[in-house]
N, C-alpha and C positions, 0 to 999 in steps of 0.2 A: 432621521433627523438628522441636520445639516447641525456641525456645532464649528463657525465660524473660523471662533479666534481659539482653536483650543492648538496652537504655535504655538513653537518657543519665535525669541529673538534669533535673530540666523549664526549666533554665534552659541544656542542650543540653552540659553542662560532665560528665566523669567524675572531676571532685573524689568520693573513698574509693569507686568499686570496683576490682571486678581485675581487669587482663587477663592473660586467660590464650592462653597463642602458641597457635595451629593448629600441629599436626602436619609441614603444610609452611611452618612456617619457617626459613627461612633462614640465620639471622642464625646463629651455635655460641654467639654468648657470652648469646642467647636464647631458644631449641630447649627444649624444654619448665617453660618458666619462669613463674612468675604475677607479675606487677608488684601494687604495689597504686602506684592514682592518688591523691601527696597536694595539688599542684596541677594545674590544667589553666586555664586564659586563653586570651579566643584567638590570645593573640601565643605562650604555653609549656605546656608537662603539665610536668611530674614526676614521676614514679614510686620506690618500690624495690620491687626484685625480692625474693620470700620467697624463696624453696627455693633457691642455690646456696651452700650454704659457702665458703670458702676456704678449705682444707687450709692445713694447718700454720702456719697463728694462731690462738692462745689470746688472751680477754681477757682474762683478768689479767697474760699477755704486756704484750697493748698496754696498760692499765692503765699495767705499771711503766713504757714506753718511752715517757711522758706524762706520766711524775711525776708520776701519780695515789697520795697516797698512801694506803694501807690501816692504820684499825686493827688494833690488836695485836687479835686475834681476832674480827673480820670475818669472813663466810665472802665470800667473792666470788661472786657467782653464774656458772653455769658457763653465758656465757652465747656460739653458737657466733658466729663473727665471717663474716657473708654476703658475699659481691659485691652489692650494691646496684644496680651498674649502670657503664656503661662512662665513664661526666662526674667529674670531679674525684675520681680514685679508689683518694686519700690523705683523702680529708675521710669525717667516721666520721659516722653518723647513727645517730636511736632510735627507733627505731618503738617503744609502749611505750603501756599502758592506761592510762588517762584521770584517770589517781586522782593522777598525779605531771604539776603544772603550773612554769613559770616565766609571770611576763610578761613580756609580748612576745617571747619566745622560743620558746613553742611552740606546731603548730600544732595545732587539731583537725582529724583527717581524715576520720575515717565518729563514728557513735558508741560508744564505749567503746574510743576510736587515738586516739594522740595523736602528735608528731613534735618534735622535739626535733634540738639537732645543734649542744650548745658543752659546754664542756666540768662547767659545772656541773652537767650530767645523768650525768654519765662519773663525774665527783664523788658523786652523792647514791647511783649504784650500788656506789662501793666500799666506801660506808659504812655504806650499810644502809639508806639514810633512801633513795633510789629506786622506782617504780615494782615495783609485784606482781610484772607479766608484761614486758617488753623484748626487744628483736627488736635486734642491732646489727650495721651493715651499715656499710663502708669503699665511696662510691661512690651514685648515683644516675643513673638510668635520664634520661634530659630528655629530648624532641623539638622544633622552635622550630612558629614558626608555619604550621602544616595541614600539619606532621607526621604526628602521632599520625589524624589526621583522615585521612592515603591511602592510611597502615598501615590500617584502620579497616573501609574502603571496599574496598580489596587481601586482604583477609580473613584480614590477617596475625593478627587474637588475634579471641578472645571474651571477652561484660561478664560481670563478673558480680556479688556482694556480699559483700564479705567480715566473715566474722562474727570476735571475738577468738580464739577456738578452733581460725579456721585460721588468723590470721595468727602467734600464740602457743605454733603447738599440735606445735612438736618432730617432726615426722616427718616432714621435707625427701622424700625420697625423693618421699613421698604426696599431698605438698599441690599438686603436679597435678593427677593423678586424681581429687583429694577437689574443689577448685575442677569442673572437670570437669560430675560425680558432680551434685555439686548446682544449675546449670543444666538439668539431666536430661543427659547427653551425656556416648554409652562412648566412651571412646577408641579402640579396640577396632573401636567402627563409621565410626569416619571413615578416611574416605580420606588418603592420604600425596599426592596431584597435587589438584591447586587447580581447580578447576571454574570457570568461567563462563555465567550463563544466557543 
């Protein structure tokens, strides 16, 4: 089967690409996950899990806990709170459409998608001045030097291309299968047992 998107950028890094967990992924934190890689260098890689909601936590409640005041009459977006990854699980990250940016604080991830991790973006979302599309995550997925490359060599992940409809699409149960379908992979045809040639 062809894996159309199994490629890296020209510099060899995966900035702005999706990692799609193989069915053989044994780490329960990453089983059937899709991770958007936001930053990748020889020393480190960082990404946000797109499809693992944190039950029992609402975005509006988090804003109240953080003492972010919302003006009377402003509708706070009903953003799901995601498990972004196991690193710094109490730190918040907002993946959002690139119509919003804070100078020296917003990272462009890929076309149409950016990342901001400051209170300012939360305040903007709480007042209706934030980005049109957003995903809020607690924590992130992180790798040290050579770690991600080792996982790729061990066939733990497939690589795909993101787009805003997949990142901000909302149907978390279907993101993994949709990401696989976008690279021409049918999860029903994938073996749960990893083989080596």
